N, C-alpha and C positions, 0 to 999 in steps of 0.2 A: 239216430242222427248220424248223417254222413259228414264227410270233411268239408264239403262245400257249404252245407247248412250251418256247420260249426263256425266257419270263417265269417258268414253273414251275421251270425249272432254276436261274434266278437266285435264287429263294427257297431251293431245296434245297441248292444248292452254287454260291455266287457266285464261287468260284475255279475253276470248271470249265474244264478244258483240253481237253475233247473236240473232235475236229476239226469236227464238225457245229456245235458250239456256237460255236467261233471263227469258222468260215466265216460263220454267220449274223450274228454280232456285227460283222463287217467289211463285210457287204453290205447291212445294214438300218440306216439312220440313226435311225429311231424307236427301235429296240431298243438301239442303241448309246447313245442319250441316257438310255434307261431304265436300262441297265446302269450308266452313270456315276452316276446318282442313287442307286442301290442301293449302289454302291462307296463313294460319299461318306458315306452314312448308316452303313455299317458301320464306316468309319474314325472317325466321330464317336462311335459307340457304344463302340468300343474305347478311344479316348482318354478318354471319360468314366469308364470302369471302371478305367483305369490311374492315376487321381489318387492320389498317395501322401501319406500322412500323415506329417509330419516326425517323426523319432525323438524329439526333445526337446519335442514339443508338450505331453505331460503335465506335465513339470517346468516348462515356461514358464508354463502356466496356473496351476499352484500358486503359483509365484513372484509372478506379477502379482496374484494374489488376495491374498497376504499383504501386498504392498506397498501396496495400495489400501485396507488396514484394512477389508476386508469392505464397502466402500461400494457396490461393484458386483460382488457374488459370482457373479452369474449371466450376466454379459456374455459371457464366453468360452464358456460352455455354450450361450448363445443363438446365438452366431456359428457354433458347430460344428453345432448343430441346423439352422440356416438353410442352411448349406453342404450338409449331408446332403439336406435336402428339395429343394434346387435340383438336385442331382445326380439324385435319384430322379425329379424332374419331367422333366428332360432325357431320361433313359432311357425313361421312360413315353411321352413324346412320340414318340421315335424309333421305339419298338417299335410304337406305334399306327399311325404313318405307314407303317412298314415292312410291317405285316401286314394293314392294313385297306383303305386307299385303292387300292394297286396291284392288290388282288384283286377289285375291282369289275368288271373286264372278264370275268373268268372266271365270275362269278355271273351276269351278264347273258346271256352266251353259253349257259351251262347252262340258264338259265330259258327262253330263246327256243327252243332245240333241244328242250327238254322238253315245252313246251306248244304249240309252233307247229302250227297246223292249215292245211289247204289252203283259203286264202281267195281263190283265183283265180276269182272270179265277177264278173259284170257289175253286181251290185247294190251300190249304195254307200249308206252311212248318211247320213241327213240331218244338217243342222247341229245341230239340237236334241239328237239322241242323242249326238253327240260332245261337245257342251257339257255334257250331264249327267254324263259320265264325268270331264271335266276340271275343271269348276267346283269340286268339293269339294277339289280340290288347289291351288286358287288361280290358276287360268289358263284360258284358253279360246282357240280358234282362230277366225279370221275365215274366210269362205268363200273368200278368195283363195288359201288354202293348197291347195285342190284336192280331189279325191275321197278319201274314206276308206272302206275296205272293212270294217273292223271296229274296235271300240274296247271295251275291257274294263278293269275295275279289276284290279290285281295287287299283289303285295307283293314288294319287294326287300329282302333282309336284315331281313324282319319289319316293314318300313315301307311305308305306302301309296304306290302308284305307278300309273301308267296305261299300258296297252299298246295301241298304235294300229298297225294294218296298212294299208299304202297300196300301190297298184300301182306296179311299176317296169318298166323295159325287159326286165329278165332274170328276172322273178319278183316276188314280194311283198317289200316292205321293212318291217322291223319298227321301230317307234319307241317307246321307253320313256321317259316323262317321270318323273323321280325327285326330288320336291321336297325330300326329306330327305337326298339325297346331294350334298354339296358337293365339287367338285374345283377345283384351282387353275388347270389349264391344259387346253387342248384335247388329246385323245389319240387316236391312230389305230392300230389293230392289224389287220394284214393277214394272212390265212390263204390256203391254196391256192385255196379255192372261195369263201370269204366274207370280209368285213371289217366291222370295228366301229369307230365313231367315238363318243367320249365328249366331250360339249360342256358347258362351264359355262353356266349360265343365271342370270338375275337371282334366281331362286329355285330353288335345286337344280341339277340337271344332266339332260342329255339323252343317251340311247344310241340310235344308229341302226345297224341291222344288216341287211345285205343281200349280194347277190352281189358277188364281187370286181370284176365288170364294170360295176357300177352307179356312177353319179356321185353318191355320197352327199352330197358337198358341196352339190349343187343342192337336195337334200331338206332339208339343214340350213339353207341360205339361206331357202328358202320358209318353213320352220317358224318361224324366228327372226322373219321379216318379218310373219308372220300371227299371232304370239303376242300375246295381250293379258293382262297380269298384273293380277289382282284384289287 
């Protein structure tokens, strides 16, 4: 079982006891941390749903209202409503975190594998052409970054992004700059033949995808050093 399949199983069945699932959990530190986050979110969600309403709440509210001579007839109702909204907000936040952000890696990989073309040519784009793609997204790259074989606008989850292809030692490396996708921490996903790195940026995030033999951290370092935020 690779990391991508492990993540999918986490969403489908977090309590999976399959041998392949457990073996991968015990052998991959990144996935173990991911599983821990999913497990923590599940526990918080269950706790939020298990909040019990006291049996004497109704009688207590009526008694308090009568004792206050209707001076504050809506206070108890207000507090109950506020508590309900708070619980709803917590549940919504957990559901959004649980289903949206962790799926970004799947979307990026699907996009790259679906549109990737053979860019293994010796011709490189000039700096002006690369800047024309990146500038509308609020950033550009200095010439120190190195050669770029292709650059094109794209969309990730319906939002504007940029897809850059650069040469690597074991093939091409795909870089996707996503100004509308904010992630909290750097994330790395390893597969049998390829790997993906998600990196937070001052504006949005960056996805770097290439062969599992590539030193993607070198590409990440060069990109961050050459980035100029507009």
